[in-house]
C-alpha positions in Angstrom: -0.4 7.9 6.7 1.4 10.3 4.4 4.9 8.9 5.0 3.8 5.3 4.3 2.1 6.5 1.1 5.3 8.3 0.1 7.3 5.1 0.7 5.0 3.0 -1.4 4.8 5.7 -4.1 8.6 5.5 -4.6 8.9 1.8 -4.4 6.0 0.7 -6.6 7.2 2.4 -9.9 10.6 0.7 -9.3 8.9 -2.6 -8.9 7.0 -2.2 -12.1 10.3 -1.5 -14.0 11.9 -4.6 -12.4 9.0 -6.8 -13.4 9.7 -6.1 -17.1 12.9 -8.1 -16.5 12.0 -10.6 -13.8 9.1 -10.7 -11.3 10.1 -9.1 -8.0 7.7 -8.9 -5.2 9.3 -8.5 -1.8 7.1 -10.0 0.9 7.3 -7.0 3.2 5.7 -4.8 0.4 3.3 -7.3 -1.0 1.8 -8.4 2.3 0.5 -5.0 3.3 -3.2 -5.8 3.4 -5.2 -4.4 6.2 -2.3 -3.5 8.5 -3.3 -0.8 11.0 -1.2 2.3 10.8 -0.9 4.7 13.8 0.6 8.2 13.4 1.1 10.8 16.1 2.4 11.5 19.6 0.8 11.9 22.9 1.2 15.4 24.3 0.6 16.2 28.0 0.8 20.0 27.5 -1.5 20.8 24.6 -3.7 19.5 21.8 -2.5 16.5 19.7 -3.9 14.1 17.1 -3.6 10.4 16.4 -4.3 9.3 12.9 -5.5 5.7 12.4 -5.6 4.1 9.0 -5.2 0.8 7.3 -3.0 -0.3 4.4 -4.0 -2.2 1.3 -1.8 -4.6 -0.7 0.7 -2.9 -3.1 -1.0 -4.8 -6.0 -4.0 -2.4 -5.7 -1.9 0.3 -7.4 -2.5 -1.4 -10.8 -6.2 -0.9 -10.3 -5.9 2.8 -9.3 -7.0 2.1 -5.7 -5.8 4.0 -2.7 -3.4 2.1 -0.5 -4.5 3.8 2.7 -8.0 3.8 4.1 -9.1 5.7 7.2 -10.2 4.0 10.4 -12.9 6.4 11.8 -14.8 4.2 14.2 -12.2 2.8 16.4 -12.2 3.3 20.2 -9.0 5.2 20.8 -7.8 6.5 24.2 -4.7 7.2 26.3 -4.2 5.4 29.6 -1.6 5.9 32.4 -0.2 3.2 34.7 -2.7 4.1 37.4 -5.5 3.2 35.1 -6.8 6.7 34.3 -8.0 7.1 30.8 -8.3 10.1 28.4 -10.6 10.0 25.4 -10.5 12.1 22.2 -12.6 15.2 21.9 -13.6 14.5 18.2 -12.7 12.4 15.1 -12.3 13.8 11.6 -13.3 12.2 8.3 -9.6 11.4 7.7 -9.4 9.2 10.7 -7.7 11.7 12.9 -8.6 11.5 16.6 -8.2 14.9 18.3 -7.2 15.1 22.0 -6.5 17.8 24.5 -6.5 16.8 28.2 -3.8 19.3 29.3 -6.4 21.1 31.4 -6.8 17.9 33.5 -3.2 18.4 34.5 -1.8 14.9 33.8 1.1 13.9 35.9 4.3 14.7 34.1 6.2 11.9 36.0 3.6 9.2 35.0 3.9 6.8 32.1 1.3 6.6 29.4 0.3 4.4 26.5 -2.1 4.6 23.6 -4.9 2.0 23.2 -6.7 1.3 19.9 -9.7 -1.0 19.8 -10.4 -1.5 16.1 -13.8 -2.3 14.4 -12.7 -5.9 13.8 -12.5 -6.6 17.5 -8.7 -6.4 17.9 -6.9 -4.4 20.5 -3.6 -2.6 19.9 -1.4 -1.1 22.5 1.8 0.9 22.6 4.4 0.4 25.4 4.2 2.6 28.4 6.4 5.7 28.1 7.3 8.7 30.2 7.0 12.2 28.8 10.1 13.9 27.4 11.3 17.3 28.5 11.1 19.8 25.7 13.4 22.8 25.5 12.0 26.2 24.5 11.9 27.3 20.9 12.0 30.6 19.0 11.1 31.4 15.4 12.3 34.1 13.1 12.4 34.7 9.4 14.6 36.3 6.7 13.5 38.0 3.5 16.3 37.2 1.0 16.0 39.5 -2.0 19.1 38.1 -3.7 17.8 34.5 -3.6 14.2 35.7 -3.9 12.8 33.7 -1.0 11.5 33.9 2.5 13.1 31.5 5.0 11.8 30.4 8.3 14.3 29.5 11.0 14.1 27.8 14.4 16.3 28.3 17.5 16.3 25.9 20.4 18.5 25.5 23.5 18.3 23.1 26.4 20.7 24.2 29.1 20.3 20.8 30.9 21.2 19.0 27.7 18.3 16.5 28.0 16.5 17.2 24.7 19.0 16.0 22.1 16.5 14.5 19.6 14.3 17.0 17.9 11.3 16.6 15.5 9.4 19.5 13.9 6.1 19.8 12.1 4.4 22.9 10.8 1.1 24.2 9.5 1.1 27.3 7.3 -1.8 29.6 6.4 -2.0 32.4 4.0 -4.4 34.8 2.4 -4.5 36.0 -1.2 -6.8 38.1 -3.4 -8.2 37.8 -6.8 -6.9 39.9 -9.7 -10.0 42.0 -9.9 -12.5 42.8 -7.1 -16.1 42.0 -8.1 -19.0 44.2 -6.8 -21.7 42.0 -8.3 -22.3 38.3 -8.7 -24.6 35.9 -10.5 -27.2 33.8 -8.9 -30.0 31.7 -10.5 -32.2 34.8 -11.1 -29.5 37.1 -12.6 -26.9 39.6 -11.6 -27.0 41.2 -8.1 -24.8 43.8 -6.5 -22.8 42.9 -3.5 -24.1 44.2 -0.1 -22.3 47.1 1.6 -19.9 47.5 -1.5 -17.9 44.5 -0.3 -16.1 42.7 -3.1 -17.4 39.2 -3.9 -15.0 36.3 -3.4 -12.1 38.7 -3.4 -10.0 37.3 -0.5 -9.5 33.7 0.4 -7.4 31.7 2.9 -5.6 28.5 2.3 -3.4 26.2 4.4 -0.9 23.4 4.2 0.6 21.0 6.7 4.2 19.8 6.4 4.9 16.5 4.8 8.7 16.5 5.4 10.3 14.6 8.3 12.3 17.3 10.0 14.8 15.8 12.4 18.0 17.0 14.2 20.2 15.1 16.7 22.5 17.1 19.0 23.9 14.3 21.1 27.2 14.6 19.3 27.5 18.3 19.8 29.2 20.2 22.5 25.9 21.6 23.8 22.3 20.9 23.2 21.7 24.0 21.1 20.1 24.6 17.6 20.7 28.0 16.0 19.2 29.3 12.8 18.0 26.0 11.5 16.1 26.6 8.2 12.9 24.5 8.3 11.0 26.1 5.5 11.5 28.4 2.4 9.0 30.0 0.1 10.0 31.5 -3.3 8.9 35.1 -4.1 6.8 33.8 -7.0 4.6 31.7 -4.7 1.1 32.9 -4.1 1.5 32.1 -0.3 3.5 35.3 0.2 1.6 37.8 -1.8 -0.5 39.2 1.1 -0.1 37.8 4.6 1.4 34.6 5.9 1.5 32.7 9.2 3.2 29.5 10.2 2.7 27.4 13.4 5.7 25.2 14.2 5.4 22.3 16.7 8.7 21.1 18.2 8.7 17.7 19.8 11.6 16.2 21.7 11.8 12.4 21.2 13.7 9.7 23.0 16.3 7.7 21.3 14.0 4.9 20.1 11.4 7.3 18.7 14.1 9.3 16.9 15.5 6.2 15.3 12.1 5.2 14.2 11.5 8.6 12.6 14.9 8.6 11.0 14.1 5.2 9.6 10.8 6.6 8.2 12.7 9.6 6.7 15.2 7.3 4.9 12.4 5.1 3.6 10.5 8.2 2.4 13.4 10.1 0.7 16.2 7.7 0.0 14.2 5.2 -2.1 14.0 6.3 -5.7 15.7 3.8 -8.0 16.9 0.2 -8.1 20.2 1.1 -6.4 18.7 3.0 -3.5 18.5 1.4 0.0 15.7 -1.2 0.4 12.8 -0.3 2.8 13.6 -0.9 6.4 11.4 -2.4 9.0 9.0 0.3 10.2 6.8 -1.5 12.7 7.5 0.7 15.7 6.2 0.3 19.2 2.5 -0.6 18.7 1.4 -4.2 18.8 -1.8 -6.3 18.6 -2.4 -7.8 22.1 -5.4 -9.9 21.0 -3.4 -11.6 18.2 0.4 -11.2 18.3 0.7 -12.5 14.8 -1.1 -9.4 13.4 1.3 -6.6 12.3 0.9 -2.9 13.1 2.9 0.1 12.0 3.6 3.2 14.1 5.6 4.7 16.9 3.8 6.8 19.6 5.9 8.9 22.0 4.8 10.8 25.0 6.0 14.4 24.9 5.6 18.0 25.9 5.4 19.7 22.6 6.1 23.4 22.1 4.0 25.4 19.7 5.0 28.8 18.3 3.3 30.9 15.6 5.1 33.4 13.4 3.3 36.1 11.4 4.7 37.8 8.3 3.2 40.8 6.4 4.2 40.1 2.8 2.6 43.2 1.1 5.1 44.6 -1.3 7.2 41.5 -1.9 8.0 41.2 -5.6 7.9 38.2 -7.8 4.4 36.7 -8.0 3.2 36.8 -11.7 -0.5 37.1 -12.5 -1.8 35.9 -15.8 -2.9 38.6 -18.4 -6.6 39.3 -18.4 -8.6 39.6 -21.6 -10.8 42.6 -22.4 -14.0 42.7 -20.5 -17.1 41.3 -22.1 -20.1 43.6 -21.9 -23.5 42.0 -21.3 -26.8 44.1 -21.2 -28.5 43.9 -17.9 -31.7 42.7 -19.6 -29.9 39.9 -21.4 -31.5 36.5 -21.5 -30.6 34.1 -18.7 -29.4 31.6 -21.2 -26.8 34.1 -22.4 -25.4 34.6 -18.9 -25.4 30.9 -18.2 -23.5 30.3 -21.5 -20.8 32.8 -20.4 -20.5 31.1 -17.0 -20.0 27.8 -18.7 -17.3 29.4 -20.7 -15.5 30.4 -17.5 -16.6 34.0 -17.1 -18.1 35.9 -14.1 -19.5 39.4 -13.8 -17.6 41.9 -11.8 -19.2 45.4 -12.3 -22.6 46.8 -13.1 -23.0 50.1 -14.9 -26.5 51.3 -14.2 -26.2 54.3 -16.6 -25.2 52.2 -19.6 -27.3 49.3 -18.3 -24.6 46.8 -18.9 -22.5 44.4 -16.8 -18.8 43.7 -17.2 -17.6 40.1 -17.3 -14.1 38.6 -17.1 -12.4 35.2 -16.4 -13.8 33.5 -13.3 -10.3 32.3 -12.3 -9.2 36.0 -12.1 -12.2 37.1 -10.1 -13.2 34.3 -7.8 -10.5 33.6 -5.3 -11.8 30.1 -4.7 -10.6 29.0 -8.1 -7.1 28.8 -6.6 -8.0 26.4 -3.9 -8.8 28.5 -0.9 -12.0 29.5 0.8 -13.3 32.9 2.0 -13.3 31.7 5.6 -11.2 33.7 8.1 -9.1 31.5 10.4 -9.7 32.0 14.1 -6.1 33.0 14.8 -6.0 35.7 12.0 -4.8 39.0 13.5 -7.4 41.7 13.8 -5.1 44.2 12.1 -5.0 42.2 8.9 -7.8 42.2 6.3 -10.8 39.9 7.0 -12.5 40.3 3.6 
């Protein structure tokens, strides 16, 4: 669970510093071994995910071990008060259980709970909760040339005044291109030209999910309205806005209990940084072990009608992204020995052009030619607009 990881990541260095003076091991942080952690909300109107993981004791930090381990083989399902159950469609390697039973038209007036039957034979349940109404949402963006950034904004308005407690998550996707298109590539037998004159590994796509806890409460305002709330910014120098960019924002309306839990998580994630910061608050939530009440669990699962909106931005022409200088090309005869080419590859070079008249190939830095070197993959997302480049 990324927020739990962040909390421990802030707290543990502080504990190390304190231990140079006097040992300090608060029980709530030391005794974090094998606690089940549940993250996510039940959505009746669209896809949602529930992430199941387990914690490890904070002492494992000194051995370089991870403090969170995925729980991929649990039996996880949603149940309503009438006994109807809804199972996940799939499970990811990260312990994320993917659901979408919106096409079964679940009763919006019914109450629902999450059940987790873990591998060790224990059963965990949340309390039954009704779904929350979710007001509509609109997205827009602003290109600020003075501040050299692109800002994403959200608007929301509930005329009935029932929403009040808002929580946003987002997933952003972008494409980018290498500094130089390559019309040849190297395989085990030598250099080959790319088919149909398409550049080799020229355009890649990458993505990122939000890690911030974005919350707003409107209960103290005159009306239940959010206008021009900036939820994300990207600097002009960022590779994400060199070509094309899209962001999907999920707005979830929480009840008061869920909002307080998320606010508690936010404070524990961002307000803990030194010895004089607030101490970690209790973050158990609304999930409990019914087979053994003495066993702790962490997580708060709400039932909601989430709203999803996607925004597309064509970033061609935005200034600011700086590419590294490329060295002079290295020329290699087409009949060069395989060992010569392998040596160049080991040095970080890749061919990009073949000159059949001169019978040479031109090589340059792989990180400037192969888009995968910057973390993305040459795989077009299914939601990519047809009018934007696909290779």
